C-alpha positions in Angstrom: -0.2 0.0 0.1 1.5 3.2 -1.1 1.6 5.9 1.7 2.0 9.9 0.8 4.5 11.7 3.0 4.0 15.4 3.3 6.4 18.0 4.1 6.0 18.1 8.0 5.7 21.2 10.1 9.5 21.9 11.2 8.3 24.5 13.5 9.6 28.2 14.3 6.8 29.5 11.9 8.4 27.9 8.8 5.7 27.6 6.2 7.5 26.2 3.0 10.9 24.8 2.3 13.0 24.2 -1.1 14.1 21.1 -2.1 17.8 21.1 -2.0 18.9 17.5 -3.0 17.1 14.2 -2.8 18.9 11.4 -1.0 17.0 8.5 -2.4 15.3 7.7 -5.9 12.1 5.8 -7.1 12.6 1.9 -6.4 15.0 2.5 -3.3 14.2 0.6 -0.2 14.3 2.9 3.0 14.1 2.4 6.6 12.1 4.3 9.2 14.2 7.5 10.4 16.6 7.2 7.3 17.2 10.7 5.9 15.6 11.1 2.4 15.7 14.6 1.4 17.5 18.0 2.3 15.3 21.1 2.7 16.2 24.3 2.9 13.8 26.7 4.9 14.3 30.4 5.7 16.4 29.3 8.8 18.4 26.5 7.9 19.0 23.3 5.7 17.5 20.2 7.3 17.1 16.5 6.8 14.0 15.1 6.5 13.7 11.6 7.4 11.4 8.8 6.2 8.5 8.2 8.6 8.2 4.5 7.6 10.0 1.7 6.1 9.3 0.7 2.6 10.1 1.2 -1.1 10.1 4.6 -2.8 7.3 4.6 -5.0 7.9 8.0 -6.4 9.1 11.6 -5.8 6.4 14.3 -5.7 8.9 17.1 -6.1 12.2 17.7 -7.9 15.4 19.7 -6.8 14.7 23.3 -6.6 11.0 23.1 -6.2 9.3 25.1 -3.3 7.0 22.9 -1.2 4.6 24.2 1.3 4.0 22.3 4.7 1.4 19.9 4.3 2.1 19.2 0.6 3.2 15.9 -0.7 6.8 14.9 -0.8 7.2 11.4 -1.6 5.0 8.1 -2.1 6.4 5.1 0.0 5.1 1.6 -0.8 5.2 0.0 2.7 5.0 -3.5 1.3 6.7 -5.2 -1.9 8.5 -3.8 -4.7 7.4 -0.3 -6.1 5.3 -0.2 -9.1 8.2 1.9 -10.9 10.5 -0.9 -9.7 8.2 -3.7 -11.1 8.0 -2.3 -14.5 11.7 -1.3 -14.7 12.2 -4.8 -16.7 9.7 -4.0 -19.2 10.8 -0.5 -19.6 14.4 -1.9 -20.3 13.1 -4.4 -22.8 11.3 -1.6 -24.6 14.4 0.5 -24.8 16.5 -2.6 -26.2 14.1 -3.3 -28.6 13.9 0.3 -29.8 17.7 0.2 -30.4 17.8 -2.6 -32.6 18.6 -1.9 -36.2 15.2 -1.5 -38.5 15.6 -4.3 -40.5 15.9 -6.7 -37.5 12.6 -5.3 -35.8 11.0 -5.9 -39.3 11.6 -9.5 -39.3 8.8 -12.1 -38.8 8.7 -14.6 -36.2 9.8 -17.2 -38.8 12.8 -14.9 -39.7 11.3 -13.8 -43.2 12.4 -10.7 -44.3 9.2 -8.6 -44.6 9.2 -5.6 -47.5 9.6 -2.4 -46.2 7.9 0.7 -47.7 10.7 3.4 -48.5 10.0 6.7 -46.5 12.3 8.6 -48.7 10.4 10.8 -51.4 11.5 10.3 -54.9 14.0 13.1 -56.2 15.5 14.2 -59.6 18.7 13.6 -60.4 20.8 16.4 -59.0 23.6 18.0 -61.1 27.1 17.4 -60.3 28.5 19.8 -57.4 30.6 22.5 -58.7 33.7 23.4 -56.6 33.2 26.7 -55.0 35.9 29.3 -56.1 37.2 32.2 -54.0 38.0 35.4 -55.7 39.8 38.4 -54.5 37.9 41.5 -54.2 39.2 42.9 -57.5 37.7 39.9 -59.4 40.7 37.9 -60.4 39.7 34.4 -60.9 43.3 33.2 -60.6 43.4 33.9 -56.9 41.3 30.9 -56.4 44.3 28.6 -57.2 46.5 30.3 -55.0 47.4 28.6 -51.5 46.5 30.8 -48.8 44.4 30.7 -45.5 41.0 32.5 -45.1 42.5 34.9 -43.1 45.2 35.8 -45.5 42.6 36.0 -48.3 40.3 38.3 -46.2 43.2 40.7 -45.7 43.9 40.5 -49.2 40.4 41.7 -50.2 40.3 44.3 -47.7 43.6 45.9 -49.2 42.5 45.1 -52.8 45.6 42.9 -53.5 45.3 40.2 -56.2 46.8 37.1 -54.5 47.7 35.8 -57.8 50.2 38.7 -58.0 51.8 38.0 -54.7 54.9 35.8 -54.5 54.2 33.3 -51.6 57.2 32.6 -49.3 55.4 29.6 -47.6 55.4 25.9 -48.0 54.6 25.1 -51.5 54.3 28.5 -52.3 51.6 29.6 -49.8 50.9 33.1 -49.5 51.2 34.2 -46.1 50.0 37.5 -44.3 53.6 38.9 -44.4 53.7 38.4 -48.0 50.4 40.4 -48.5 52.0 42.9 -46.1 55.3 43.2 -48.3 53.0 43.5 -51.4 51.3 46.8 -49.9 54.6 48.4 -50.5 55.7 51.9 -48.4 53.1 54.8 -48.3 53.3 57.3 -50.7 54.6 60.8 -49.4 52.0 63.7 -50.2 53.7 66.6 -51.8 52.4 70.0 -52.0 49.2 70.4 -53.8 50.3 73.9 -55.5 53.2 76.3 -55.4 53.4 77.8 -51.8 50.5 75.6 -50.3 51.3 73.6 -47.3 51.6 69.8 -47.8 49.0 67.5 -46.5 50.2 65.4 -43.4 51.4 61.9 -44.2 48.9 59.2 -44.1 49.4 56.3 -41.9 50.5 52.7 -43.5 47.3 50.9 -44.5 48.3 48.0 -42.4 47.8 50.1 -39.3 44.5 51.5 -40.3 42.9 48.3 -41.5 44.1 45.5 -39.1 41.9 42.3 -39.6 39.9 41.3 -36.7 39.0 37.7 -35.9 35.4 37.0 -36.1 33.7 36.9 -32.6 32.8 33.6 -31.4 30.7 32.2 -28.6 32.6 31.2 -25.5 29.5 29.2 -23.8 31.4 26.0 -23.8 34.1 27.7 -21.4 31.3 29.0 -19.0 29.8 27.0 -15.9 26.2 27.3 -14.7 25.4 26.5 -11.2 21.7 26.4 -10.2 20.9 28.8 -7.6 19.5 26.6 -4.6 19.3 26.1 -1.0 21.5 28.3 1.3 22.9 30.6 -1.7 19.3 31.5 -2.8 18.1 32.6 0.7 21.4 34.6 1.0 20.4 36.2 -2.4 17.0 37.1 -0.9 18.1 38.4 2.4 20.8 40.8 1.0 18.2 42.1 -1.5 15.7 42.5 1.2 18.4 44.4 3.5 19.5 46.8 0.8 15.9 47.8 -0.2 14.7 48.5 3.2 17.5 49.4 5.5 19.1 52.9 4.8 22.7 51.9 5.2 25.5 53.9 6.4 28.8 52.8 7.6 31.1 54.2 10.8 34.8 53.3 10.3 37.3 53.5 13.0 40.6 52.6 14.3 41.6 51.0 17.6 44.9 50.1 19.6 44.4 46.4 20.2 47.8 45.9 21.9 46.1 45.1 25.4 43.5 42.8 23.8 46.4 41.0 22.0 48.2 40.6 25.2 45.3 39.6 27.4 44.2 37.1 24.6 47.9 35.5 24.7 47.8 35.4 28.4 44.6 33.3 28.6 44.6 31.0 25.6 46.9 28.4 27.3 44.3 28.2 30.2 41.3 28.0 27.7 43.0 25.1 26.1 42.5 23.1 29.3 39.1 23.6 28.9 39.1 22.3 25.3 38.8 26.0 23.9 40.9 27.6 21.1 40.5 31.4 22.2 40.6 33.9 19.5 39.3 37.6 19.7 35.8 37.0 18.5 34.4 36.1 22.3 35.9 39.6 23.4 34.2 41.2 20.7 30.8 39.6 21.5 31.5 40.8 25.3 32.3 44.4 24.3 29.2 44.8 21.9 26.8 43.5 24.6 28.2 46.1 27.0 27.8 49.0 24.2 24.2 48.0 23.5 23.3 48.3 26.9 24.8 51.6 27.1 22.9 52.8 23.6 20.0 50.3 23.7 18.3 51.7 20.4 20.9 50.1 18.4 19.9 46.6 19.8 16.2 46.6 18.2 14.3 46.5 14.9 11.8 48.7 13.1 8.3 47.5 12.8 7.4 49.1 9.4 3.7 47.9 9.7 3.2 49.4 12.9 5.7 52.2 12.5 7.3 51.5 15.9 10.7 51.2 17.0 11.3 47.8 19.1 14.0 48.0 21.1 15.1 44.8 22.7 16.4 44.3 26.4 18.0 41.0 25.6 21.2 40.5 23.5 21.5 37.6 21.1 24.4 37.9 19.0 24.6 36.7 15.6 28.1 35.2 14.4 28.8 35.0 10.7 30.3 31.7 10.0 31.0 29.8 6.5 29.5 26.4 5.8 31.5 23.6 4.0 30.3 24.9 0.8 31.5 28.5 1.4 27.9 30.1 2.0 27.4 32.5 4.9 25.1 31.8 7.6 24.7 33.7 10.8 23.7 31.4 13.9 22.9 33.2 17.3 24.3 33.1 20.6 21.4 33.4 22.8 21.6 35.8 25.9 25.3 36.3 25.2 25.4 39.1 27.7 24.9 36.5 30.6 28.2 34.3 29.4 31.7 34.5 30.3 34.4 34.6 27.5 35.0 30.8 27.7 31.5 29.9 27.4 30.9 32.3 24.4 34.3 30.8 22.9 33.0 27.2 23.3 29.5 28.3 21.7 31.2 29.9 18.7 33.3 26.7 18.3 30.1 24.7 18.6 28.1 26.7 16.1 31.1 26.9 13.4 31.3 23.1 13.7 27.7 22.6 13.1 27.8 24.9 10.0 30.9 22.9 8.5 28.8 19.7 9.0 25.5 20.9 7.9 23.9 20.2 11.3 22.5 23.8 12.1 18.7 23.7 12.9 16.0 26.3 12.7 16.6 27.0 16.5 20.2 27.9 15.8 19.1 31.3 13.9 16.4 32.6 16.3 15.8 36.0 17.6 19.3 37.7 16.8 19.3 41.3 18.0 23.0 42.3 16.2 25.5 40.7 14.1 29.2 40.5 14.1 31.5 39.5 11.1 35.0 38.8 11.1 37.6 37.1 8.7 40.4 37.0 11.4 43.6 36.9 9.8 42.2 37.0 6.2 40.3 40.3 6.9 41.5 43.4 5.0 41.5 46.8 6.1 38.0 48.0 5.7 34.8 46.7 4.3 31.2 47.8 4.3 29.2 44.8 6.2 25.4 44.3 4.9 22.9 44.5 7.8 21.4 41.4 8.8 17.8 42.4 8.5 15.6 43.6 10.3 18.4 44.1 12.8 19.8 47.7 12.9 23.5 47.1 12.9 26.3 44.9 12.3 30.0 45.3 13.2 32.9 44.3 10.7 36.1 43.6 12.4 39.3 43.3 10.5 43.0 42.3 10.6 45.1 43.1 13.7 48.3 44.5 12.5 51.5 45.8 14.1 51.9 49.7 12.9 54.0 52.4 13.8 51.8 55.1 15.9 52.7 58.2 17.6 52.3 57.9 21.5 53.3 61.0 23.8 55.3 62.6 20.7 57.2 59.5 20.0 56.8 56.6 17.2 56.2 53.1 18.6 55.0 50.0 17.4 51.4 49.1 18.6 48.9 46.2 17.5 46.4 48.2 15.5 42.8 47.2 14.2 40.3 48.6 12.0 36.4 48.2 12.4 33.3 49.1 10.4 29.8 49.4 11.7 26.9 49.4 9.5 23.7 50.9 10.9 20.0 51.8 9.3 20.1 55.5 9.3 16.0 55.4 9.6 16.5 54.8 13.2 20.2 55.4 14.3 21.6 58.7 13.2 25.2 59.3 12.6 26.0 60.9 16.0 24.5 57.8 17.9 26.4 55.7 15.8 29.6 57.5 16.4 29.0 57.5 20.1 28.6 53.5 19.9 31.7 53.0 18.1 33.4 55.2 20.8 32.2 53.2 23.7 33.0 49.8 21.8 36.5 50.9 21.3 37.0 51.9 24.9 36.1 48.5 26.0 38.2 46.9 23.5 41.1 48.9 24.2 40.8 48.3 28.0 39.7 44.5 28.0 40.9 43.5 31.4 38.3 46.1 33.1 35.6 44.9 30.6 35.9 41.3 32.2 35.3 42.7 35.8 31.7 43.1 34.8 28.7 41.3 33.3 27.7 42.7 30.2 
């Protein structure tokens, strides 16, 4: 008996999903709880498992299709082989018969050859084909017997050169492009048109004015086309929404990260005892939470339908991480202000591992209030990060580099870092953005003091 399995309610308000990849095909045997399809929602890519054991009767959607929750995904035959599997032998026999020569298919069971009606229409005898003769632009028919490439013939036509009059220097007397150019001769000098009249400017050589160009050809065979599906499709949609709705402006600044570097170096060995590789990102999360509490309007959203600013007094930090396919996702550290540096570092590691193994679920993306993106050692000097809409701000943190700077009138080497904060100018004005940035810099330049407090 065939059972129709419908796209289940994945939760968290998900109403539809995109088929990213089928893990089974018609005729396959599956067991209960075996993953059968990858579905991309607006939260994450999830694997949907079979609710029953049986044989796949048919797939009700193909890769790239959008399926509403409650719509059919697949037909599962709970007993026996599927109809498609049962008919596969007959189909294979039909295909084999179709491939046999027509004469073989036309034989009677006794082996007699049956007469076949001709399908070709009777035609009159065509006259013998005449060889096509190439001629130069001056009409000389002798040029057709000259050995020359098509490009050389074209060049000769463009310059009015009779190939029959050109001495070929190539193999078997072939006329080359150089031979054609030599036959053009040097340009004639222009003398005075009349006594006392100035002479005309000398003309440029013809070969410089009439350079033959190869015909344009299609490069389609050198192109690769990749269907936009799954996470990449959702990234495109979200970026477009952010650019269309938020009024982006980016505030950039520099900070002295020397104390931050020293603190991180002093703590990394201790962190490794707890299985945590400590980088600078947990310190950024801590500092951002503290700065947001000082300027709470930035930790919010704008409700366009109700025309209200929604200030959120909880601090869920989105962290931009890459998947194994180099797609960008933003899982969220819930209540980041209530966690210490080691707890934040451990959670970032867990989220990054899930992203690399495609194990992030819808709950990992919920209720973000602000986003941080950093490429670490790969980061450049500055960039303009795109707001993770509907949030109001995003921090881009870039590479820490040793640079000469002036301190107390002296040039010294310090570990300097740059950052860029993009904000929604509809709600956050430039002055507020500058205040927020200054507070953030103060926390990062004095990280030891920052750790004394709960954000």
